[in-house]
C-alpha positions in Angstrom: -69.5 39.0 17.5 -69.0 35.7 19.1 -66.2 37.0 21.2 -68.3 39.8 22.7 -71.2 37.4 23.4 -68.8 35.0 25.1 -67.3 37.8 27.1 -70.7 39.1 28.2 -71.6 35.5 29.3 -68.4 35.5 31.4 -69.2 38.9 33.0 -72.7 37.7 33.9 -71.6 34.4 35.4 -71.5 33.5 39.1 -68.0 32.2 38.7 -66.7 35.5 37.4 -68.7 37.7 39.8 -67.4 35.7 42.8 -63.8 35.9 41.6 -64.2 39.6 40.7 -65.2 40.4 44.3 -61.8 39.3 45.4 -59.9 41.0 42.6 -61.7 44.3 41.9 -58.7 46.0 40.3 -58.2 43.3 37.6 -58.8 44.0 34.0 -59.0 42.0 30.7 -55.6 41.7 29.0 -56.1 38.9 26.4 -58.6 36.7 24.7 -57.2 33.5 23.2 -58.9 31.1 20.7 -57.3 28.2 18.8 -58.9 26.7 15.8 -57.1 23.3 15.6 -59.2 21.7 12.9 -61.3 22.8 10.0 -64.2 20.4 9.8 -66.1 22.9 7.8 -64.0 25.9 6.5 -67.1 27.2 4.7 -68.9 27.6 8.0 -66.2 29.5 9.9 -68.7 31.0 12.2 -69.8 27.6 13.5 -66.1 26.5 13.8 -65.4 29.6 16.0 -68.5 29.1 18.0 -67.7 25.5 18.8 -64.2 26.2 20.1 -63.3 27.3 23.6 -62.4 30.9 24.4 -59.9 31.9 27.0 -60.2 35.3 28.7 -57.2 36.5 30.7 -57.6 39.0 33.6 -54.6 40.7 35.1 -54.5 42.0 38.7 -51.7 44.6 39.0 -51.7 44.4 42.8 -50.9 40.7 42.8 -49.0 40.8 39.4 -50.9 37.6 38.5 -53.2 36.6 35.7 -56.4 34.5 36.0 -57.7 32.7 32.9 -61.3 31.8 32.4 -62.1 29.1 29.8 -65.6 29.2 28.2 -67.1 26.5 26.1 -70.2 24.8 27.4 -69.3 25.7 31.0 -66.9 28.2 32.6 -63.7 27.0 34.1 -61.4 29.2 36.3 -57.8 28.3 36.1 -55.5 29.0 39.0 -53.7 32.4 39.1 -50.5 32.2 37.1 -47.3 34.2 36.6 -47.4 36.9 34.0 -45.1 36.7 31.0 -43.9 40.2 30.4 -40.6 41.9 29.8 -39.2 43.7 32.8 -41.6 46.2 34.3 -43.7 46.6 31.2 -47.4 47.0 32.1 -50.0 44.7 30.6 -52.5 46.9 28.7 -56.2 46.6 29.2 -58.4 45.5 26.3 -61.4 47.8 25.9 -63.9 45.5 24.3 -65.9 48.6 23.0 -62.9 49.5 20.9 -63.1 46.2 19.0 -65.0 47.0 15.9 -64.2 44.0 13.7 -65.0 40.5 14.8 -62.7 37.6 15.3 -64.4 36.0 12.2 -63.5 39.0 10.0 -59.9 38.9 11.3 -59.6 35.2 10.4 -61.3 35.8 7.0 -58.8 38.6 6.3 -56.0 36.2 7.2 -57.3 33.4 5.0 -57.7 35.9 2.1 -54.1 37.0 2.6 -53.0 33.4 2.4 -55.1 32.9 -0.8 -53.6 36.0 -2.4 -50.0 35.9 -1.2 -49.1 32.6 0.4 -51.0 30.0 -1.7 -48.4 27.2 -1.0 -49.1 27.5 2.7 -52.5 26.1 3.6 -53.5 26.5 7.2 -53.5 23.7 9.7 -54.1 25.6 13.0 -55.0 29.1 13.6 -54.3 30.9 16.9 -56.1 34.1 17.6 -55.1 36.4 20.4 -56.9 39.7 21.0 -54.6 42.0 22.9 -53.6 45.6 23.4 -49.9 46.3 22.7 -50.0 50.0 23.6 -52.0 52.2 21.3 -54.9 50.0 20.2 -56.5 46.6 20.4 -55.2 44.1 17.8 -55.7 40.6 16.7 -52.4 38.7 16.8 -53.1 35.8 14.5 -50.6 32.9 14.1 -51.3 30.4 11.5 -49.4 27.1 11.5 -49.4 25.8 7.9 -49.3 22.3 6.5 -46.0 23.2 4.8 -44.3 23.7 8.2 -44.4 27.4 8.2 -45.7 30.0 10.7 -47.5 33.0 9.4 -48.1 35.8 11.9 -50.5 38.5 11.0 -51.4 41.5 13.2 -54.7 43.2 12.4 -56.0 46.4 14.0 -59.2 45.3 15.8 -60.8 48.7 15.2 -60.1 49.5 11.6 -59.4 46.0 10.3 -56.1 47.1 8.7 -53.3 44.6 8.5 -50.5 46.1 10.5 -47.9 43.4 9.8 -47.3 39.9 8.4 -44.4 37.6 8.7 -43.9 34.1 7.3 -41.1 31.9 8.7 -40.3 28.3 8.6 -40.8 26.1 11.7 -37.3 24.9 11.1 -36.0 28.5 11.5 -37.4 28.4 15.1 -35.4 25.2 15.8 -32.2 27.0 14.8 -33.0 29.9 17.1 -33.7 27.6 20.1 -30.6 25.4 19.6 
């Protein structure tokens, strides 16, 4: 699993170890990956490997999140405010509970498009690994060439598709205005 390998690289890095010594109570709350081009859709593994991964660590004592960006090097972004509703707690991701890879999740999403949403070819794929309460899940958002957004939630342990929702980008505009 590329995600697990990248996470291990982060955990072993000097940057992370130094940061962690100042924030020992922090824990992993999200992993973010955006595939913004498909140079070679047949070699999805290489596409994922070539893109940057972002790992977000939340510190409950400071109520802040720190993001680490991994590509060729490791970049530590400044602490940021947390986007959460009210007093809701950000749940920890337990990497050992993640049984299907990010590649398998994307492949399931692409298969779903092929079977059910043929008119909506992907342009960008946003992959977020998170825990929304009971289990880890891949929250996959696909922006299509037909100006639609397909959101698919996949259980990261079982691989089951939990939900799917297709909406028009123009519907979002109506909600914002």
